[in-house]
Each structure stands twice: as C-alpha cells, then as structure tokens.
Phi, psi and omega in degrees: 000136178251127179262148177299127177092348179202159175277139179276114179067209184277011183283160175268155176210165178295146177304330181295347182255010182262143178288146174301141180096355183270137172267130181229164176249126178289128181252326182203139173255108182260062184235172176298150183308320181291324178290318178301316179299315181294318178300318179295322176299327181275356179106355177278081183247156173301140180072014176267134173279135174224161177239128176278113184273322182206154178220064182259248179287335172217169180264120181256122183241146171260122180215131178052047178061024177225158175252136183226130177262132178230160181284163177297322179300316179291320178298329177296331186263006176252110182271131186229164174239130178292142179253158180303146177305139180093355177290133180265164180294332182286344181281147179277154177248015176291138180242000000 
C-alpha cells in the first residue's frame, strides 16, 4: 500500500508521492531509453540517494551537490525507496 507523502514500508513508490525534505534511494528509472540515459548523466542513477527539496510547480531534487527541477510526469516514472530519517545524501543505499 502506498500512502500519500511516503512509501509504505520497504516498498518502492514514485518520487511524485514523497514529501518534500525526504531523502530517498532511486531504485528504478521507468523512462524511455534516451531519457534514462540523460537522467543517469545528471546523477539520477539507480542506488543514488537524492533529497526532494520541493514539490510545487515542479519537483526540485538535490543530487550530486546540484539542484535539478523535473516535471511531475517524470517524477511519476522514478521509483524510489524512502530511507530512515537522518540519512544523509553522502550515505550509500546499496544493500
């Protein structure tokens, strides 16, 4: 079950359903191959920790010491896993 604003348990959910201020681990990029390639070039890679900074007209994420704005549609296709509170961006999410 996916709850608004957070992933339910250890399950993955779209980035678009995560609350601003949450650090998450990217688990899957469900985008077209060319978009997936570009996202990886920008640091949006599987097993990368990112922080969702804002979710207003676009989703602003901190990744690799940079801020990147993406559309809600794109945020829907990036599957993430919520990390425990207090997890920093520098920590790995490999298990």
